[in-house]
DOKENU-622568 format. One record per residue: residue in one letter; x, y, z of N, C-alpha, C in turn. Coordinates in Angstrom, 1 decimal, always signed. Each point is the difference from the previous one (the first is absolute). Last residue first. Example, Ala and Ser with C-alpha at 12.3 -4.5 7.8 and 13.67 -1.06 7.14 Angstrom:
S_+12.8_-2.2_+7.1_+0.9_+1.1_+0.0_-0.8_+1.1_+0.8
A_+0.3_-5.7_-0.1_-0.9_+1.2_+0.0_+0.9_+1.2_+0.0
This chain:
A_+102.9_+159.5_+105.5_-0.3_-0.8_-1.2_+1.1_-1.1_-0.1
G_-0.3_+1.5_+4.9_-0.3_+0.7_-1.2_-0.2_-0.9_-1.2
G_-0.4_-2.6_+4.3_+0.4_+1.4_+0.1_-0.4_+0.7_-1.3
T_-0.7_-4.6_+0.8_-0.6_+0.6_+1.2_+0.4_+1.5_+0.1
P_-0.6_-4.5_-3.8_+0.7_+1.2_+0.4_-0.7_+0.7_+1.2
L_-0.4_-5.3_-0.6_-0.6_+1.2_-0.6_+0.9_+1.2_+0.4
P_-0.2_-5.0_+1.6_+0.6_+0.3_-1.3_-0.7_+1.1_-0.7
L_+1.0_-1.0_+5.5_-1.1_+0.0_-1.1_+0.6_+0.3_-1.3
P_+2.3_-2.7_+4.3_-0.1_+1.3_-0.6_-1.0_+0.0_-1.1
T_-2.2_-1.6_+3.0_+1.3_+0.7_+0.1_+1.1_-0.9_-0.5
A_-5.9_+0.7_+0.0_+1.2_-0.7_-0.3_+1.2_+0.8_+0.2
V_-4.7_+1.3_+0.2_+0.7_-0.2_+1.3_+1.3_-0.8_-0.2
D_-2.8_+1.1_-3.7_+0.1_+1.2_+0.7_+0.8_-0.1_+1.3
L_-1.4_-3.7_-2.7_+1.2_+0.6_-0.5_+0.3_+1.3_+0.7
L_-4.0_-2.2_+0.9_+1.1_-0.8_+0.5_+1.4_+0.6_-0.4
G_-4.0_+2.0_-1.6_+0.1_+0.2_+1.4_+1.2_-0.8_+0.6
A_-1.1_-0.6_-4.5_+0.6_+1.3_+0.2_+0.2_+0.3_+1.5
M_-2.3_-3.9_-1.2_+1.4_-0.1_-0.3_+0.7_+1.3_+0.2
A_-4.6_-0.1_+0.5_+0.6_-0.7_+1.1_+1.5_-0.2_-0.3
A_-2.6_+2.1_-3.2_+0.0_+0.9_+1.2_+0.7_-0.8_+1.1
I_-0.8_-2.3_-4.0_+1.0_+1.0_-0.2_+0.2_+0.9_+1.2
L_-3.4_-3.5_+0.1_+1.4_-0.5_-0.1_+1.0_+1.1_-0.1
G_-5.1_-0.5_+0.5_+0.9_+1.0_+0.7_+1.4_-0.3_+0.0
E_-2.7_-4.0_-1.3_-0.7_+1.2_+0.4_+0.9_+0.9_+0.8
H_+1.6_-4.2_-1.0_-0.1_+0.8_-1.3_-0.7_+1.3_+0.3
P_+2.8_-2.5_+4.0_-1.3_-0.2_-0.8_+0.0_+1.0_-1.2
L_+4.7_-1.8_+1.9_-1.0_+1.0_+0.3_-1.3_-0.3_-0.8
E_+5.2_-2.2_+1.7_-1.2_-0.2_-0.8_-1.1_+0.9_+0.5
P_+4.8_+1.8_+1.2_-0.9_-1.1_+0.3_-1.0_-0.2_-1.1
M_+5.1_+2.1_-0.3_-1.4_+0.4_+0.0_-0.9_-1.2_+0.2
V_+5.4_+1.7_+0.7_-0.9_-1.1_-0.1_-1.4_+0.5_+0.2
F_+5.1_+1.9_-1.6_-1.2_+0.3_+0.6_-1.0_-1.1_-0.2
I_+5.6_+1.0_+0.0_-1.1_-0.9_-0.4_-1.2_+0.4_+0.7
P_+5.3_+2.0_-1.5_-1.1_+0.1_+0.8_-1.2_-0.9_-0.5
L_+5.0_-1.5_-1.3_-0.9_+1.1_-0.3_-1.2_+0.0_+1.0
A_+3.8_-3.2_-0.5_+0.0_+0.9_+1.2_-1.0_+1.2_-0.3
T_+0.1_-5.4_-1.9_+0.2_+1.4_-0.3_-0.1_+0.8_+1.3
H_-0.2_-4.8_-0.1_+0.6_+0.2_-1.3_+0.1_+1.5_-0.4
S_-2.2_-2.0_+4.0_+1.3_-0.5_+0.0_+0.8_+0.3_-1.2
R_-4.6_+1.2_+0.4_+0.8_+0.8_+0.9_+1.5_-0.5_+0.1
L_-3.1_-2.4_-2.6_+0.2_+1.3_-0.6_+0.9_+0.8_+0.9
R_-1.3_-4.2_+1.6_+0.9_-0.1_-1.1_+0.3_+1.4_-0.7
A_-3.3_-0.3_+3.4_+1.3_-0.1_+0.5_+1.1_-0.2_-1.0
L_-4.4_+0.2_-1.4_+0.3_+1.3_+0.5_+1.4_-0.1_+0.7
E_-1.9_-3.9_-1.5_+0.5_+0.8_-1.2_+0.3_+1.4_+0.5
R_-1.7_-3.0_+3.2_+1.3_-0.6_-0.5_+0.5_+0.9_-1.1
H_-4.2_+1.0_+1.8_+1.1_+0.4_+0.9_+1.3_-0.5_-0.5
A_-3.8_-1.2_-2.5_+0.2_+1.4_+0.0_+1.2_+0.4_+0.9
V_-1.4_-4.5_+0.0_+0.7_+0.3_-1.3_+0.3_+1.5_+0.0
L_-2.7_-1.4_+3.5_+1.4_-0.5_+0.2_+0.8_+0.3_-1.2
P_-4.6_+1.1_-0.1_+0.8_+0.9_+0.8_+1.4_-0.5_+0.3
K_-2.9_-2.8_-2.7_+0.3_+1.3_-0.6_+0.8_+0.9_+0.9
K_-2.0_-4.5_+0.9_+1.5_+0.2_-0.2_+0.4_+1.4_-0.5
F_-4.6_-1.2_+0.6_+0.6_-0.3_+1.3_+1.5_+0.3_-0.1
A_-2.6_+0.1_-3.9_-0.2_+1.2_+0.8_+0.6_-0.1_+1.4
E_+0.1_-3.7_-2.9_+0.8_+1.0_-0.5_-0.1_+1.3_+0.8
R_-2.7_-3.7_+1.1_+1.4_-0.3_+0.3_+0.9_+1.2_-0.5
G_-4.9_-0.6_-0.4_+0.5_+1.0_+0.8_+1.5_-0.2_+0.3
L_-2.9_-4.2_-0.7_-0.3_+1.3_-0.7_+0.5_+1.1_+0.9
W_+2.3_-4.7_+0.9_-1.2_+0.7_+0.2_-0.1_+1.2_-1.0
G_+3.1_-4.0_+0.9_-0.2_+0.8_-1.2_-1.2_+0.8_+0.0
H_+2.1_-3.2_+3.3_-1.3_-0.2_-0.6_-0.3_+0.8_-1.2
Q_+4.3_+0.0_+2.4_-0.4_-1.4_-0.1_-1.3_-0.1_-0.7
D_+1.8_+4.3_+0.9_+0.9_-0.7_-0.9_-0.5_-1.4_-0.3
V_-2.1_+2.6_+3.4_-0.3_+0.6_-1.4_+0.8_-0.8_-1.0
L_+0.8_-1.2_+4.4_-1.3_-0.4_-0.4_-0.4_+0.5_-1.4
P_+4.1_+1.4_+2.1_+0.1_-1.4_-0.4_-1.4_-0.5_-0.5
G_+0.2_+4.5_+1.6_+0.8_-0.2_-1.1_+0.0_-1.5_-0.5
L_-2.1_+1.9_+4.1_-0.8_-0.2_-1.2_+0.8_-0.4_-1.2
G_+2.1_+0.9_+4.3_-1.0_-1.1_+0.1_-0.8_-0.3_-1.2
E_+3.2_+3.6_+0.2_+0.7_-1.3_+0.3_-1.0_-1.1_+0.0
R_-1.7_+4.3_-0.4_+0.5_-0.5_-1.2_+0.8_-1.3_+0.2
E_-1.7_+2.1_+3.8_-1.1_-0.5_-0.9_+0.5_-0.5_-1.3
E_+3.1_+2.1_+2.9_-0.5_-1.3_+0.6_-1.1_-0.6_-0.9
A_+1.6_+4.3_-1.1_+1.0_-1.0_-0.3_-0.4_-1.4_+0.5
T_-4.0_+3.3_-1.0_+1.2_+0.1_+0.8_+1.0_-1.1_-0.4
F_-3.9_+2.2_-3.4_+0.4_-1.1_+0.9_+1.2_+0.4_+0.9
P_-2.1_+2.6_-3.7_-1.0_-0.1_+1.1_+0.4_-1.1_+1.1
D_+2.7_+3.5_-3.6_+0.0_-1.5_+0.5_-0.9_-0.1_+1.1
A_+0.3_+3.6_-4.5_+0.0_-0.2_+1.5_+0.0_-1.5_+0.3
P_+2.1_+2.2_-4.7_-1.2_-0.6_+0.7_+0.2_-0.1_+1.5
M_+1.7_+3.5_-3.9_+0.6_-0.9_+1.0_-1.1_-0.6_+0.8
R_+0.2_+3.2_-4.0_-0.9_-1.0_+0.3_+0.6_-1.1_+0.9
N_+3.6_+3.0_-2.3_-1.4_+0.3_+0.1_-0.8_-1.3_+0.3
V_+5.1_+2.5_+0.4_-0.6_-1.4_+0.0_-1.5_+0.2_+0.3
V_+3.9_+3.5_-1.9_-1.2_-0.2_+0.7_-0.5_-1.4_-0.2
V_+5.1_+2.7_-0.3_-0.9_-1.0_-0.4_-1.3_+0.0_+0.8
G_+4.1_+3.9_-1.5_-0.4_-1.1_+1.0_-1.0_-0.9_-0.7
G_+2.7_+3.6_-2.2_-0.3_+0.5_+1.4_-0.3_-1.1_+1.0
V_+3.3_+0.3_-4.5_-1.2_-0.7_+0.5_-0.2_+0.5_+1.4
P_+2.5_+2.0_-4.8_+0.0_-0.1_+1.5_-1.3_-0.8_+0.4
M_+2.6_-0.5_-4.7_-1.2_+0.6_+0.5_-0.1_-0.2_+1.5
R_+3.3_-1.6_-3.4_+0.4_+1.2_+0.8_-1.3_+0.7_+0.5
T_+0.5_-4.2_-2.4_-0.4_+1.1_-0.9_+0.2_+1.3_+0.8
K_+1.0_-4.1_+2.2_+0.8_+0.0_-1.3_-0.3_+1.2_-0.9
K_-2.6_-0.7_+3.9_+1.3_+0.5_+0.4_+0.9_+0.0_-1.3
L_-4.2_-1.8_-0.4_-0.1_+1.4_+0.1_+1.4_+0.6_+0.4
G_-0.5_-4.7_-0.2_-0.1_+0.6_-1.3_+0.0_+1.5_+0.0
E_+0.0_-2.4_+4.1_+1.3_-0.1_-0.7_-0.1_+0.6_-1.4
I_-4.0_-0.3_+2.4_+0.9_+0.9_+0.7_+1.4_+0.0_-0.6
L_-3.2_-3.0_-1.7_-0.3_+1.4_-0.4_+0.9_+1.0_+0.7
E_+0.1_-4.6_+1.2_+0.6_+0.2_-1.3_-0.2_+1.5_-0.5
L_-2.1_-1.2_+4.0_+1.4_+0.0_+0.2_+0.8_+0.2_-1.3
C_-4.7_-0.5_-0.2_+0.4_+1.2_+0.6_+1.5_+0.2_+0.2
E_-1.8_-4.1_-1.6_+0.0_+1.1_-1.0_+0.4_+1.3_+0.6
S_-0.6_-3.5_+3.0_+1.2_-0.3_-0.9_+0.1_+1.1_-1.1
V_-3.8_+0.2_+2.8_+1.2_+0.4_+0.7_+1.3_-0.3_-0.8
P_-4.2_-1.4_-1.8_+0.1_+1.5_+0.0_+1.2_+0.4_+0.8
L_-0.8_-4.7_-0.2_+0.4_+0.6_-1.3_+0.0_+1.5_+0.0
T_-1.2_-2.3_+4.1_+1.3_-0.4_-0.5_+0.4_+0.7_-1.3
E_-3.2_+2.5_+3.6_-0.1_-1.3_-0.7_+1.4_-0.3_-0.7
P_-2.3_+4.1_+2.3_+0.8_-0.9_+0.8_-0.1_-1.4_-0.5
L_-0.3_+4.5_-3.1_-0.8_-0.8_+0.8_+0.9_-0.9_+0.8
T_+1.1_+5.1_-2.3_+0.0_-1.5_-0.2_-1.0_-0.6_+1.0
V_+2.2_+5.0_-2.3_-1.2_-0.6_+0.7_+0.1_-1.5_-0.2
I_+3.7_+4.3_-0.2_-0.4_-1.3_-0.5_-1.1_-0.6_+0.8
W_+2.3_+5.0_-1.4_-0.6_-0.7_+1.2_-0.6_-1.3_-0.6
A_+3.9_+4.1_-1.5_-1.0_-1.1_-0.4_-0.4_-0.7_+1.2
S_+1.9_+5.3_-0.8_+0.2_-1.3_+0.6_-1.1_-1.0_-0.6
A_+2.4_+5.6_-0.2_-0.8_-1.1_-0.5_+0.3_-1.3_+0.7
L_+2.1_+4.3_+1.1_-1.1_+0.4_-0.9_-0.9_-1.1_-0.4
K_+4.0_-0.5_+2.6_-0.7_+1.1_+0.7_-1.2_+0.5_-0.8
P_+3.0_-3.5_-1.6_-0.9_-0.5_+1.1_-0.7_+1.2_+0.8
D_+1.6_-0.3_-5.3_+0.4_+0.7_+1.3_-1.0_-0.4_+1.1
N_-0.2_-1.4_-4.7_+1.1_-0.7_+0.7_+0.4_+0.8_+1.2
L_-3.6_+1.5_-2.8_-0.3_-1.3_+0.4_+1.1_-0.7_+0.7
Y_+0.5_+4.6_-1.7_-1.2_-0.2_+0.9_+0.0_-1.4_+0.6
T_+3.2_+1.1_-3.2_+0.3_+0.9_+1.1_-1.2_-0.1_+1.1
Q_-0.3_-2.2_-4.2_+0.8_-0.7_+0.9_+0.3_+0.8_+1.2
G_-2.4_+1.9_-3.6_-0.8_-0.9_+0.8_+0.8_-0.8_+1.0
E_+2.3_+2.8_-3.0_-0.8_+0.8_+0.9_-0.9_-0.9_+0.9
K_+2.4_-2.0_-3.4_+0.9_+0.4_+1.1_-0.7_+0.8_+1.0
L_-2.4_-1.3_-3.8_+0.3_-1.1_+0.8_+0.9_+0.3_+1.1
A_-1.0_+3.3_-3.2_-1.2_-0.3_+0.8_+0.3_-1.2_+1.0
A_+3.4_+1.2_-3.1_-0.2_+1.1_+1.0_-1.2_-0.3_+0.9
A_+0.8_-2.9_-3.7_+1.0_-0.2_+1.1_-0.2_+1.1_+1.1
I_-2.6_+0.5_-3.8_-0.4_-1.2_+0.7_+0.9_-0.3_+1.2
P_+1.0_+3.6_-3.0_-1.1_+0.3_+0.9_-0.5_-1.2_+0.8
G_+5.2_-0.1_-1.7_-1.3_+0.5_-0.6_-1.1_+0.1_+1.0
G_+4.1_-3.8_+0.4_-0.1_+1.5_-0.2_-1.4_+0.3_-0.6
P_+1.5_-4.6_+0.9_+0.7_+0.8_+1.0_-0.1_+1.5_+0.0
V_-2.5_-4.7_-1.5_-0.1_+1.4_-0.4_+0.7_+0.9_+1.0
L_+0.3_-4.7_+0.5_-0.3_+0.0_-1.4_-0.1_+1.5_-0.6
K_+0.8_-0.9_+4.6_+1.1_-0.8_-0.7_-0.2_+0.1_-1.5
L_-3.2_+1.8_+2.9_+1.1_+0.9_-0.1_+1.2_-0.7_-0.7
L_-4.1_-2.4_+1.0_+0.0_+0.9_-1.2_+1.2_+0.9_-0.1
T_-0.3_-2.9_+3.9_-0.1_-0.8_-1.3_+0.1_+0.9_-1.2
E_-0.3_+2.1_+4.3_+1.3_-0.7_-0.2_+0.1_-0.8_-1.3
P_-4.2_+2.0_+1.2_+1.0_+1.0_-0.3_+1.4_-0.6_-0.3
L_-3.8_-2.9_+1.3_+0.0_+0.6_-1.4_+1.1_+1.0_-0.2
G_-1.4_-2.8_+4.0_+1.2_-0.2_-0.7_+0.1_+0.7_-1.3
T_-3.9_+0.3_+2.7_+1.1_+0.5_+0.8_+1.4_-0.2_-0.7
L_-3.9_-1.8_-2.2_-0.1_+1.5_+0.1_+1.2_+0.6_+0.8
S_-0.4_-4.7_-0.4_+0.2_+0.5_-1.4_+0.0_+1.6_+0.1
L_-1.1_-2.4_+3.9_+1.4_-0.1_-0.3_+0.4_+0.6_-1.4
T_-4.6_-0.5_+1.2_+0.7_+1.0_+0.9_+1.4_+0.1_-0.3
H_-2.5_-3.3_-2.2_-0.2_+1.3_-0.6_+0.6_+1.1_+0.9
G_+0.1_-4.4_+1.6_+0.9_+0.1_-1.2_-0.2_+1.4_-0.6
T_-2.7_-1.1_+3.9_+1.4_+0.1_+0.2_+0.8_+0.2_-1.3
A_-5.1_+1.6_-0.1_+0.7_-1.1_+0.7_+1.5_+0.0_-0.2
P_-2.4_+4.7_-0.5_-0.4_-1.3_-0.4_+0.8_-1.1_+0.7
M_-0.9_+4.7_+2.5_+0.8_-0.6_-1.1_-0.7_-1.3_-0.5
D_-1.4_+4.7_+2.4_-0.4_-1.4_+0.1_+0.6_-0.7_-1.2
I_+1.5_+4.7_+2.5_-0.2_-0.7_-1.3_-0.3_-1.5_+0.3
L_+0.2_+5.4_+2.4_-0.1_-1.4_+0.2_-0.3_-0.7_-1.3
I_+2.0_+5.0_+2.0_-0.5_-0.8_-1.1_+0.0_-1.4_+0.3
L_+0.1_+5.0_+2.8_+0.2_-1.5_+0.0_-0.6_-0.6_-1.2
E_-0.1_+4.7_+0.5_+1.0_-0.3_+1.0_+0.4_-1.5_+0.1
H_-2.1_+3.5_-4.0_-0.2_-1.2_+0.8_+1.2_-0.2_+0.9
T_-0.2_+4.0_-2.5_-1.3_-0.4_-0.2_-0.4_-1.2_+0.8
P_+3.8_+3.3_+1.8_-0.2_-1.0_-1.0_-1.5_-0.3_-0.2
N_+3.1_+3.9_+1.9_-1.4_-0.3_+0.1_-0.4_-1.0_-1.0
P_+4.6_+1.4_+0.3_-0.5_+0.4_+1.3_-1.5_-0.4_+0.3
G_+3.0_-2.9_-3.6_-0.3_+1.4_+0.2_-0.6_+0.2_+1.4
T_-0.7_-4.7_-2.9_+1.1_+0.8_+0.4_-0.4_+1.5_+0.2
K_-2.8_-3.5_-1.8_+0.2_-0.2_+1.5_+1.1_+0.9_+0.5
Q_-1.2_-0.5_-4.6_-0.9_+0.9_+0.6_+0.1_-0.1_+1.5
R_+2.6_-2.9_-2.7_+0.5_+1.4_-0.2_-1.0_+1.0_+0.7
L_-1.1_-4.6_-0.1_+1.0_+0.3_+1.0_+0.6_+1.4_-0.2
A_-3.2_-1.6_-3.1_-0.6_+0.2_+1.4_+1.0_+0.4_+1.0
S_+1.5_-1.2_-4.3_-0.7_+1.3_-0.1_-0.7_+0.3_+1.4
L_+2.1_-4.1_-0.5_+1.0_+1.0_+0.1_-0.7_+1.4_+0.0
L_-2.6_-3.8_-0.9_+0.4_+0.1_+1.5_+1.0_+1.1_+0.2
Q_-1.1_-0.9_-4.4_-1.1_+0.6_+0.7_+0.2_+0.1_+1.5
F_+3.3_-2.1_-2.5_+0.0_+1.4_-0.3_-1.2_+0.7_+0.6
F_+0.4_-4.7_+0.3_+1.1_+0.6_+0.8_-0.1_+1.5_-0.2
V_-2.8_-2.7_-2.6_-0.5_+0.0_+1.5_+1.1_+0.8_+0.8
G_+1.2_-0.7_-4.5_-1.2_+0.8_+0.1_-0.5_+0.2_+1.4
M_+3.4_-3.1_-0.8_+0.5_+1.4_-0.1_-1.1_+1.0_+0.0
E_-1.0_-4.6_+0.1_+0.6_+0.4_+1.2_+0.5_+1.4_+0.0
R_-1.5_-1.9_-4.1_-1.1_+0.2_+0.9_+0.5_+0.5_+1.4
F_+3.2_-1.0_-3.2_-0.7_+1.2_-0.3_-1.2_+0.2_+0.9
S_+3.2_-3.9_+0.0_+0.1_+1.1_+1.0_-0.7_+1.3_-0.4
P_+0.7_-3.4_-4.0_+0.3_-0.3_+1.4_+0.2_+1.3_+0.8
G_-3.4_-0.3_-4.3_+1.4_+0.2_+0.3_+0.3_-0.2_+1.5
A_-4.4_-0.1_-2.0_+0.7_-1.2_-0.2_+1.5_+0.1_+0.5
S_-3.2_+3.7_+0.1_-0.7_-1.2_+0.7_+0.9_-1.2_+0.0
L_+1.3_+3.9_-2.3_+0.0_+0.3_+1.4_-0.6_-1.1_+0.8
L_-0.1_-0.2_-4.7_+1.4_-0.1_+0.4_+0.0_+0.2_+1.5
R_-4.1_+0.5_-2.1_+0.4_-1.4_+0.0_+1.4_-0.2_+0.6
R_-1.6_+4.4_-0.6_-0.7_-0.7_+1.1_+0.4_-1.4_+0.1
L_+1.6_+2.5_-3.6_+0.7_+0.4_+1.2_-0.7_-0.7_+1.2
A_-2.0_-0.6_-4.2_+1.3_-0.6_+0.0_+0.7_+0.3_+1.3
D_-4.2_+2.0_-0.8_-0.1_-1.4_+0.3_+1.4_-0.7_+0.1
S_-1.0_+5.2_+1.1_+0.5_-0.8_-1.0_-0.1_-1.5_+0.4
G_-1.0_+3.7_+2.8_-1.1_-0.4_-0.8_+0.4_-0.9_-1.1
L_+3.0_+2.2_+2.9_-0.5_-1.2_+0.6_-1.2_-0.5_-0.7
A_+1.8_+4.1_-1.4_+1.1_-1.1_-0.2_-0.6_-1.3_+0.6
A_-2.6_+3.8_+0.7_+0.0_-0.4_-1.4_+1.0_-1.1_-0.3
R_-0.1_+2.0_+4.2_-1.2_-0.9_-0.1_-0.1_-0.4_-1.5
A_+3.6_+2.9_+1.0_+0.1_-1.3_+0.7_-1.1_-0.9_-0.2
I_-0.2_+4.4_-1.7_+0.8_-0.8_-0.8_+0.2_-1.4_+0.7
T_-2.5_+3.1_+2.4_-0.7_-0.3_-1.3_+0.9_-0.9_-0.8
G_+1.8_+1.9_+3.9_-0.9_-1.1_+0.3_-0.8_-0.5_-1.2
S_+5.0_+2.4_+0.4_-1.4_+0.2_-0.5_-0.8_-1.2_+0.3
R_+4.8_+0.4_+0.6_-0.5_+1.3_+0.5_-1.4_+0.3_-0.6
L_+3.1_-4.0_-0.4_-0.4_+0.8_-1.1_-0.6_+1.3_+0.3
V_+1.6_-2.9_+3.5_+1.0_+0.1_-1.0_-0.3_+0.9_-1.2
S_-3.1_-0.9_+3.5_+1.1_+0.7_+0.6_+1.2_+0.2_-1.0
K_-3.9_-2.4_-1.3_-0.3_+1.4_+0.2_+1.1_+0.7_+0.6
L_+0.4_-4.6_-0.4_+0.1_+0.6_-1.3_-0.3_+1.5_+0.1
F_-0.6_-2.5_+4.0_+1.4_+0.1_-0.4_+0.2_+0.7_-1.4
L_-4.4_-0.8_+1.6_+0.7_+1.0_+0.8_+1.5_+0.2_-0.4
E_-2.5_-3.5_-2.0_-0.4_+1.3_-0.5_+0.6_+1.1_+0.8
Q_+0.8_-4.3_+1.5_+0.7_+0.2_-1.3_-0.4_+1.3_-0.6
G_-2.2_-1.3_+4.0_+1.4_+0.3_+0.2_+0.8_+0.3_-1.3
T_-4.5_-1.5_-0.3_+0.1_+1.3_+0.6_+1.4_+0.5_+0.2
R_-0.7_-4.4_-1.5_-0.2_+0.9_-1.1_+0.0_+1.5_+0.6
A_+0.5_-3.7_+3.0_+1.2_+0.2_-0.9_-0.3_+1.1_-1.0
L_-2.3_+0.2_+4.8_-0.2_-0.7_-1.3_+1.2_+0.2_-0.9
L_-2.1_+0.5_+5.4_+1.2_+0.2_-0.8_-0.1_-0.9_-1.3
V_-3.9_+2.4_+3.2_+0.5_-1.2_-0.5_+1.3_+0.3_-0.8
A_-2.4_+2.8_+4.3_+0.3_+0.0_-1.4_+0.5_-1.4_-0.4
G_-2.1_+3.6_+4.3_+0.2_-1.3_-0.5_+0.3_+0.1_-1.5
H_+0.0_+3.1_+5.0_-0.2_+0.0_-1.4_+0.3_-1.5_-0.5
I_-1.2_+2.4_+5.0_+0.5_-1.1_-0.8_-0.4_+0.2_-1.4
N_-1.2_+3.0_+3.7_+1.4_-0.3_+0.2_+0.6_-1.1_-0.9
P_-5.2_-0.1_+0.5_+0.8_+1.1_+0.5_+1.5_-0.4_+0.3
E_-2.2_-2.7_-3.8_-0.4_+0.1_+1.4_+0.8_+1.2_+0.5
I_+0.3_-0.9_-4.4_-0.9_-1.1_+0.2_-0.5_-0.1_+1.4
L_+2.5_+3.4_-4.0_-0.3_-0.1_+1.4_-1.1_-1.1_+0.1
E_+3.7_-0.1_-3.9_-1.3_+0.6_+0.3_-0.3_-0.3_+1.4
P_+4.1_-0.7_-4.1_-0.3_+0.2_+1.4_-1.3_+0.8_+0.2
H_+0.3_-2.9_-4.5_+0.8_+1.1_+0.6_-0.4_+0.3_+1.4
Q_-2.1_-3.5_-2.2_+1.2_+0.0_-0.7_+1.0_+1.0_+0.5
P_-3.7_-2.2_+3.4_+0.0_+0.9_-1.2_+1.4_-0.1_-0.7
L_-2.0_-4.3_+2.6_+0.5_+1.3_+0.4_+0.1_+0.9_-1.3
R_-3.7_-3.9_+0.5_+1.4_+0.3_-0.4_+0.4_+1.3_+0.6
E_-4.2_-1.9_+1.2_+0.5_-1.1_-0.8_+1.5_+0.2_-0.4
R_-2.3_+2.0_+4.6_+0.2_+0.3_-1.4_+0.4_-1.3_-0.7
N_-0.5_+1.2_+4.9_-1.3_-0.2_-0.7_+0.1_+0.4_-1.5
W_+3.7_-0.3_+3.2_-0.6_+1.3_-0.1_-1.3_+0.0_-0.8
H_+2.5_-3.9_+0.7_+0.0_+0.5_+1.3_-0.5_+1.5_+0.1
R_+0.6_-2.4_-4.1_-1.2_-0.4_+0.7_-0.1_+0.5_+1.4
A_+3.9_+0.5_-2.9_-1.0_+1.0_-0.2_-1.3_-0.3_+0.8
L_+3.5_-3.2_-0.1_+0.4_+1.2_+0.8_-1.1_+1.1_-0.1
P_-0.4_-4.0_-2.6_-0.2_-0.3_+1.4_+0.3_+1.2_+0.9
S_-1.5_+0.2_-5.2_+1.2_+0.2_+0.9_-0.4_-0.3_+1.4
Y_-1.8_-0.5_-5.6_-0.2_-0.2_+1.4_+1.3_+0.2_+0.7
D_-0.5_+0.2_-4.8_-1.3_+0.6_+0.5_-0.3_-0.3_+1.4
D_+4.3_+0.4_-4.0_-0.4_-0.5_+1.3_-1.3_+0.6_+0.4
G_+2.5_+1.4_-3.9_-1.1_-0.9_-0.1_-0.5_-0.7_+1.3
E_+5.0_+1.6_-0.4_-1.0_+0.5_-0.9_-1.2_-1.0_-0.1
D_+3.0_-0.2_+4.4_+0.2_-0.3_-1.5_-1.2_+0.6_-0.7
G_+2.8_+1.1_+5.0_-1.1_-0.6_-0.7_+0.3_-0.3_-1.4
V_+1.9_+1.3_+5.3_+0.5_-0.2_-1.3_-1.1_-0.8_-0.8
E_-0.8_+3.6_+4.2_+0.2_-1.4_-0.3_+0.5_-0.1_-1.5
T_-0.6_+3.9_+4.5_+0.0_-0.4_-1.4_+0.1_-1.5_-0.1
V_-0.8_+4.8_+3.3_-0.1_-1.5_+0.0_-0.1_-0.4_-1.4
L_+1.6_+4.5_+3.0_-0.4_-0.4_-1.4_+0.1_-1.6_+0.1
V_-0.6_+4.2_+4.0_+0.4_-1.4_-0.5_-0.4_-0.1_-1.5
R_+1.0_+3.6_+4.4_-0.6_+0.0_-1.4_+0.5_-1.2_-0.7
K_-0.6_+0.5_+5.5_+0.9_+0.0_-1.1_-0.8_+0.0_-1.3
G_-1.7_-0.1_+4.7_+0.2_+1.2_-0.6_+0.9_+0.1_-1.2
R_-1.6_-3.8_+2.8_+1.1_+0.8_+0.7_+0.2_+1.3_-0.7
K_-3.1_-3.0_-1.8_-0.5_+0.3_+1.3_+1.0_+0.9_+0.8
A_+1.3_-1.8_-4.2_-1.0_+1.1_-0.1_-0.5_+0.5_+1.3
A_+2.7_-3.8_+0.0_+0.8_+1.2_-0.3_-0.9_+1.2_-0.2
L_-2.1_-4.2_+0.5_+0.7_+0.4_+1.3_+0.8_+1.3_-0.2
K_-2.1_-1.9_-3.7_-1.0_+0.6_+0.8_+0.6_+0.4_+1.4
A_+2.7_-2.3_-3.2_-0.4_+1.3_-0.5_-1.0_+0.7_+0.9
L_+1.5_-4.3_+1.1_+1.0_+0.9_+0.2_-0.4_+1.4_-0.5
A_-2.9_-3.6_-0.8_+0.1_+0.3_+1.5_+1.0_+1.1_+0.2
A_-0.4_-1.6_-4.4_-1.2_+0.8_+0.4_+0.1_+0.4_+1.4
T_+3.2_-3.0_-1.6_+0.2_+1.3_-0.6_-1.1_+0.9_+0.4
M_-0.3_-4.5_+1.4_+1.0_+0.8_+0.7_+0.2_+1.4_-0.5
V_-2.9_-2.9_-2.3_-0.6_+0.4_+1.3_+1.0_+0.8_+0.8
S_+1.5_-1.8_-4.1_-1.0_+1.1_-0.2_-0.6_+0.5_+1.3
R_+2.9_-3.8_+0.0_+0.7_+1.2_-0.3_-0.9_+1.2_-0.1
G_-0.5_-5.0_+1.2_-0.7_+1.2_+0.7_+0.7_+1.3_-0.3
V_+0.8_-4.8_-1.7_+0.4_+0.2_+1.4_-0.6_+1.2_+0.7
G_-0.3_-1.8_-4.8_-0.9_-0.5_+1.0_+0.3_+0.2_+1.4
G_+4.0_+0.0_-3.6_-1.5_+0.2_-0.3_-0.8_-0.6_+1.1
K_+5.0_+1.6_+1.3_-0.7_-1.1_-0.8_-1.5_+0.4_-0.2
G_+3.1_+4.2_+1.0_-0.1_-1.4_+0.5_-0.7_-0.9_-0.9
T_+0.6_+5.8_+1.3_+0.2_-1.1_-0.9_-0.1_-1.3_+0.7
I_-0.2_+5.7_+0.1_-0.6_-1.1_+0.7_+0.0_-1.2_-0.9
L_+2.9_+4.8_+0.4_-0.5_-1.0_-0.9_-0.5_-1.1_+0.8
M_+0.8_+5.5_+0.9_+0.0_-1.4_+0.5_-0.6_-0.9_-1.0
């Protein structure tokens, strides 16, 4: 499951909540995020009281392993698979010239991340997979589309050889709705909803199945319709402090309606929740959601 959406909508919180819920149901979970070399802070890792997720899968909670997807790690895994030697692969990546090429070349970063993800997906197959569910806290919209569109883009340039074989293998996972889906997290606001709708179309073009949308932080409306009818003109006339907060639920319901009118995908609405106990509360709400975006049977 790719958890994606505009920056600041709550992707990491949703990823953590889904991971903990799946683990509670007895699933073996791998929770990951796309990172960069030198990053010293991860919002996702903070939900497990860590600054960063480990470079290779490591148990961070019962039934949950965590890892960060890094271009360099994936590139090393790819070279190891081709050269049949981890020592030679590491030595090759130790070359300054090759490192500069891999850093500057178009799609090389995404290829590294893609291959590390593919390595994890390979471990998911078989009668007793290492992980039954892999969750990926994706970067913001543009980077997500770069990754999901990578196979089709690169296969036009590299139609044969080990790179093409890896890309085609990855496609068998990511483009199969029985095996993979993207879940878009958004807010009930104009710009996030607009970007969400654009992302739905972009993912379809890259043939990435979209499972549904999570509308996060839906505000509660403390006023009745009659109270709003009476207060609305006064708020507009006097420009009182709190005018924006007064209108926020109206905007939220308008944008939720717009989202529903433009997509037939399942939409989960999550209320605004206090920061204290946020992950547990969100996991509890997802636990009673129907249909739930988690596997319920085998791997």
